C-alpha positions in Angstrom: 0.2 0.1 0.5 3.2 2.7 -0.1 2.5 3.2 -3.3 -0.6 3.8 -3.3 -2.2 7.2 -4.6 -5.0 9.0 -2.1 -7.3 12.0 -3.3 -6.4 14.9 -1.7 -8.1 16.2 1.0 -10.3 19.7 1.1 -7.4 21.8 2.2 -4.6 19.7 1.1 -1.5 22.1 0.0 0.0 21.5 -3.5 3.2 22.7 -3.2 5.2 19.8 -3.2 7.3 18.9 -6.0 5.6 16.4 -8.6 6.6 12.5 -7.8 7.7 12.7 -4.2 5.9 11.8 -1.7 5.4 13.5 1.6 2.1 13.9 4.3 -1.0 15.8 4.8 -3.1 16.1 7.4 -1.4 12.4 9.0 -1.8 11.3 5.7 0.5 10.5 2.4 -0.2 11.8 -0.7 2.0 11.4 -3.9 2.4 13.5 -7.0 2.8 11.1 -10.4 3.5 14.3 -12.5 3.5 18.2 -13.4 0.7 18.1 -15.5 -1.5 16.0 -13.6 -0.5 18.2 -10.2 -1.8 21.3 -12.0 -4.6 19.3 -13.8 -6.0 18.7 -9.2 -5.3 22.5 -8.7 -7.7 22.6 -12.1 -10.6 20.8 -10.8 -10.4 21.6 -7.4 -10.7 25.5 -8.4 -13.6 24.1 -10.6 -15.1 22.8 -8.1 -14.9 25.7 -5.4 -15.8 28.3 -8.3 -19.3 28.2 -7.9 -19.0 28.9 -4.2 -17.7 32.1 -3.9 -20.0 32.9 -6.3 -18.2 32.4 -9.7 -20.5 31.6 -12.9 -17.9 29.8 -15.1 -14.9 29.9 -15.0 -12.3 29.2 -17.3 -8.3 29.2 -18.4 -5.8 30.4 -21.3 -2.6 30.3 -21.2 -0.6 33.2 -20.9 1.2 34.1 -24.9 0.5 37.0 -26.3 -2.3 37.6 -28.2 -0.9 38.3 -31.6 -3.3 38.3 -34.2 -5.2 41.1 -31.8 -2.4 43.7 -32.2 -3.4 43.8 -36.3 -6.9 43.9 -35.4 -6.3 46.9 -32.5 -4.0 48.5 -34.5 -6.2 48.5 -38.0 -9.2 49.4 -35.2 -7.1 52.4 -34.8 -6.3 53.5 -38.0 -10.1 53.8 -38.9 -10.7 56.2 -36.1 -13.0 53.5 -33.8 -11.8 53.3 -29.8 -13.3 55.1 -27.6 -10.6 56.7 -26.0 -11.2 54.8 -23.0 -8.1 51.9 -23.4 -5.1 51.8 -22.4 -3.3 54.1 -25.0 0.1 51.4 -25.1 -1.3 48.4 -27.7 1.1 45.9 -27.0 0.4 45.7 -23.1 -3.6 45.3 -24.5 -2.1 42.2 -26.0 1.0 40.8 -24.2 0.6 39.4 -20.4 4.2 39.8 -19.4 3.2 44.2 -19.4 0.4 43.3 -16.2 2.7 40.7 -15.1 6.2 42.7 -14.0 8.6 41.1 -12.2 7.2 37.1 -13.4 7.3 34.5 -16.3 3.0 34.3 -16.5 2.5 31.0 -17.7 -2.1 30.5 -17.9 -4.8 33.6 -17.5 -8.3 32.2 -15.4 -10.9 33.8 -17.0 -14.3 34.6 -14.6 -17.6 35.0 -16.1 -20.8 36.1 -13.6 -24.3 37.0 -14.7 -25.9 39.3 -13.9 -30.2 40.0 -14.6 -31.7 41.1 -18.0 -35.1 41.9 -16.8 -36.3 44.5 -13.9 -39.6 43.3 -11.4 -42.3 45.7 -11.8 -40.5 49.2 -13.5 -41.7 52.2 -13.2 -43.2 53.1 -16.2 -42.7 57.1 -17.9 -45.5 59.3 -17.7 -46.2 62.8 -19.6 -44.3 65.0 -16.6 -42.6 62.1 -15.3 -40.7 60.8 -17.7 -37.7 58.7 -16.7 -34.2 57.8 -17.9 -33.0 54.2 -18.5 -29.8 52.8 -17.2 -27.9 49.9 -18.4 -28.1 46.3 -17.3 -24.3 46.7 -16.6 -25.1 49.2 -14.1 -28.1 47.5 -12.1 -27.8 46.6 -8.7 -23.7 46.7 -6.9 -20.6 48.4 -9.1 -20.1 45.4 -10.7 -16.4 46.5 -10.8 -16.5 45.8 -6.1 -18.1 42.6 -6.9 -16.1 40.6 -9.3 -13.2 41.7 -7.4 -14.1 40.4 -4.1 -15.3 37.5 -6.1 -11.1 37.2 -7.1 -9.5 37.7 -4.3 -12.0 35.2 -2.8 -10.7 32.5 -5.4 -7.1 33.9 -5.2 -7.4 33.9 -1.5 -8.3 29.6 -2.2 -5.6 29.1 -5.1 -2.9 30.6 -2.5 -4.0 27.8 -0.2 -3.9 25.2 -2.5 -0.1 26.4 -4.2 1.0 29.6 -1.5 3.7 29.7 -3.7 2.2 30.8 -6.6 2.0 34.6 -7.8 -1.0 35.9 -9.1 -2.3 39.2 -10.4 -6.3 40.0 -11.0 -8.3 42.8 -12.8 -11.9 43.4 -13.2 -12.0 45.3 -16.6 -9.8 48.3 -15.7 -6.4 46.0 -16.7 -4.6 46.6 -19.8 -5.8 43.1 -21.6 -8.7 42.8 -23.9 -10.6 41.0 -21.3 -13.0 39.6 -24.1 -9.9 38.1 -25.8 -9.3 36.0 -22.7 -12.5 34.8 -22.1 -12.4 33.5 -25.3 -9.5 31.6 -25.1 -10.3 30.6 -21.8 -13.4 28.6 -23.6 -16.1 31.3 -21.5 -17.7 32.0 -24.3 -17.2 33.4 -28.3 -17.0 36.7 -29.5 -20.2 37.8 -30.9 -21.0 39.8 -34.1 -22.3 42.1 -31.5 -18.7 42.9 -29.5 -20.1 40.9 -26.2 -18.5 37.1 -25.2 -21.7 35.2 -25.7 -21.7 32.2 -23.3 -24.0 28.9 -24.1 -24.9 29.0 -20.5 -26.1 32.9 -19.7 -25.9 34.5 -22.8 -24.4 37.8 -22.9 -25.7 38.9 -19.5 -21.8 38.2 -17.7 -19.7 40.4 -16.4 -15.9 39.4 -17.2 -12.6 39.4 -15.1 -9.0 37.4 -15.6 -6.1 36.8 -12.9 -2.6 36.3 -14.6 -0.3 33.1 -12.6 2.8 31.9 -13.2 0.6 28.4 -12.7 1.1 26.6 -16.0 -2.3 25.3 -16.7 -3.9 22.5 -18.7 -5.8 25.2 -21.4 -9.3 24.8 -21.7 -10.9 24.6 -25.0 -12.2 27.4 -27.1 -15.8 27.6 -27.5 -17.2 27.2 -31.3 -18.4 30.8 -32.3 -21.9 30.6 -33.1 -22.9 34.0 -34.3 -23.0 32.7 -38.6 -24.8 34.7 -40.8 -27.0 36.2 -38.0 -27.1 40.1 -38.3 -30.2 40.9 -36.2 -27.8 43.0 -33.7 -26.4 44.7 -36.1 -29.0 46.0 -37.8 -30.8 46.8 -34.9 -28.3 49.4 -33.4 -29.4 52.8 -32.8 -26.4 54.7 -34.4 -24.9 52.2 -37.1 -21.5 51.6 -35.0 -21.6 47.7 -35.3 -20.0 48.5 -38.6 -19.3 44.9 -38.8 -19.5 41.7 -37.7 -17.3 41.6 -34.9 -16.8 45.3 -35.1 -17.7 48.4 -33.9 -16.9 52.0 -34.7 -17.1 53.3 -30.6 -17.6 57.1 -31.7 -20.2 56.2 -32.4 -21.6 53.6 -30.2 -24.6 55.2 -27.9 -23.4 53.3 -24.9 -19.5 55.3 -25.0 -21.5 58.3 -26.4 -23.5 58.0 -23.0 -20.0 58.1 -21.2 -18.6 61.0 -22.5 -18.2 64.3 -21.1 -19.1 67.0 -23.8 -21.4 68.1 -26.4 -22.3 65.6 -29.0 -23.9 65.9 -32.3 -27.3 66.8 -32.8 -27.6 63.5 -34.4 -26.6 60.9 -32.1 -28.5 63.1 -28.8 -31.7 62.0 -31.3 -30.4 58.3 -31.3 -29.6 58.4 -27.4 -33.4 58.3 -26.3 -34.1 58.0 -22.6 -30.8 56.2 -21.9 -28.7 58.2 -19.0 -25.5 55.3 -18.9 -24.5 53.0 -21.6 -26.7 50.9 -24.3 -28.5 47.2 -24.3 -30.0 47.4 -27.5 -27.6 45.0 -29.1 -27.6 42.6 -25.9 -31.9 42.8 -25.5 -32.1 41.7 -29.5 -30.1 38.7 -29.9 -31.6 35.6 -29.8 -28.8 34.0 -28.1 -30.0 35.8 -24.8 -33.9 35.3 -25.6 -35.5 33.8 -22.1 -32.5 34.8 -20.1 -32.8 36.6 -16.5 -30.7 35.7 -13.4 -31.3 36.4 -10.6 -29.2 34.1 -8.1 -27.0 37.4 -7.8 -29.0 39.9 -5.4 -26.4 42.3 -5.1 -26.5 42.8 -8.9 -30.8 43.2 -8.8 -31.9 46.8 -9.9 -33.9 49.0 -7.2 -35.9 50.4 -10.2 -36.0 54.2 -8.5 -32.4 54.3 -9.6 -32.0 52.4 -12.0 -34.9 53.8 -13.7 -35.0 57.4 -12.5 -37.0 60.7 -12.9 -35.4 62.8 -15.4 -36.7 66.0 -14.2 -35.2 65.8 -10.5 -31.3 64.6 -12.2 -31.5 68.1 -13.7 -31.1 69.8 -10.6 -29.6 66.9 -8.6 -26.4 68.0 -6.8 -22.9 65.9 -5.5 -23.8 64.7 -2.8 -27.5 63.9 -3.8 -25.7 62.0 -6.7 -22.5 60.1 -4.8 -26.3 58.9 -2.2 -28.0 58.1 -5.6 -25.5 56.6 -7.4 -22.7 56.1 -6.0 -22.8 52.2 -5.7 -23.5 51.7 -9.6 -20.7 51.2 -12.5 -22.6 54.6 -13.4 -21.0 57.2 -11.4 -17.3 56.3 -12.5 -18.2 59.4 -14.6 -19.3 61.4 -12.6 -22.5 63.7 -11.9 -22.2 66.1 -15.7 -22.8 62.7 -18.1 -26.2 61.7 -16.3 -27.2 65.1 -16.1 -26.7 65.7 -19.3 -28.3 62.7 -21.1 -31.0 63.4 -18.3 -31.3 66.9 -20.3 -31.0 65.0 -23.9 -33.8 62.3 -23.0 -35.7 65.4 -22.0 -35.6 66.5 -25.4 -35.9 63.5 -26.5 -39.9 63.5 -25.5 -40.9 66.6 -25.8 -41.6 66.8 -22.5 -43.5 70.5 -22.2 -43.6 70.8 -18.7 -39.4 70.2 -17.9 -39.1 73.8 -19.7 -38.6 75.8 -16.8 -35.8 73.5 -15.7 -34.5 73.4 -18.9 -34.1 77.4 -19.3 -32.8 77.2 -15.5 -29.3 75.9 -16.8 -29.6 77.6 -20.3 -29.0 80.7 -18.5 -27.8 79.6 -14.8 -25.7 76.4 -15.1 -22.1 77.6 -15.0 -21.0 74.7 -17.8 -21.2 75.2 -21.3 -22.0 71.7 -22.1 -25.1 71.8 -19.5 -25.6 75.2 -21.4 -25.5 74.8 -24.8 -27.2 70.8 -24.2 -30.3 72.3 -22.9 -30.3 74.7 -25.3 -30.8 71.9 -27.9 -33.7 70.4 -25.6 -35.4 73.6 -25.5 -35.3 73.8 -29.5 -36.8 69.8 -29.6 -39.5 71.1 -27.1 -40.4 74.5 -29.0 -43.3 76.7 -27.7 -43.2 80.5 -27.2 -41.8 80.2 -23.9 -39.0 78.0 -25.2 -38.1 80.6 -27.6 -37.8 83.2 -25.3 -35.5 81.7 -23.7 -33.2 80.7 -26.2 -33.1 84.7 -27.4 -31.9 86.0 -23.6 -28.9 82.8 -23.5 -28.1 83.9 -27.0 -27.4 88.0 -26.3 -25.7 86.6 -22.8 -23.8 83.4 -24.3 -20.3 83.7 -24.4 -18.4 80.0 -25.1 -18.5 79.3 -28.7 -19.8 76.2 -28.7 -22.3 76.7 -26.1 -23.9 79.6 -28.4 -23.8 77.5 -31.7 -25.9 75.7 -30.1 -28.6 78.0 -29.1 -28.6 79.5 -32.7 -29.0 76.2 -33.9 -31.7 75.9 -31.0 -33.3 78.9 -32.6 -33.7 78.1 -35.9 -35.2 74.5 -35.0 -37.7 76.4 -33.1 -38.5 78.6 -35.8 -38.7 76.2 -39.0 -41.3 74.4 -36.5 
């Protein structure tokens, strides 16, 4: 019985060198090879992941994403970047740059599913119109949630392999998390530029962990979008310029997160979206019928996920933090949310908002807010809006805001 291999116990550390006999909790345990050692660690991680709040865990090699470099280069040359990306393309494709002082051998990719439907959503009504946050901003900030889940996974891995090194990241890391997830078998890169998982559709948050452990990699999922172009056809601005190709400068989701002036065409397409856009995911056949409610902290508060618009116009910084601070929608601050609320009121043509918009037009210190309020008043029209615009035009000193006012005045004259 001396050479009998026995199963590893729940708390067994796997740091011992393969092929050597060692003791754990009074029992002799044997690793027969390097590969079997890491297969066992991988099995343990996969077994533990659901207990840690992780819905899917995949393993990929840490080789550079060589082909992606050319894709990103063409994307940049075409002027389709959002401006939020890591500017150094080499850092985006080579895991070595995100693992200083060590040799990356594997990347673990995690997915956590989030809800697609809201229970008892409040309705927009004349005089009480509402905006909408994208589903990825419902519930608590997913960055915080995923960092906690990644921390639990990291702690469990270090129980098994105390000497290992890891570097975890959630969305804010240099690597392209969708490329990592695709290589790790989490899902395929869809025509809508989202990672689509067979189990949860594309309603998943992604995170990754680089390590010096040479885990056996998983097999990527076969592309299942085929010739379907429903997402591309439904995109409000035509930002999906090809299968898996996005012009971020026209993507409503990215536009709602910018802080500057927005061109007229895009403002009309934004509708009542305050943060993000879900259209390409909502119409995706792979998401049909999916709604994930097993993570309570990710469930939406309807009055936050679909807030009344007019109260947002006068919201202080303190009120904004108290109301939206726990959401990922808060990362860009109050200004984009307020600007988008103004746009939504203009698109609703809400005449009851004219006094509030006039107050912003004549008294707000921010040119973008003044100019956007002018646009909304031009969309709503009427004598009160026209009067406010004439008064604002005489006193406006910011060139871009003044152009917006003059255009709004012209729009009213043509109605």
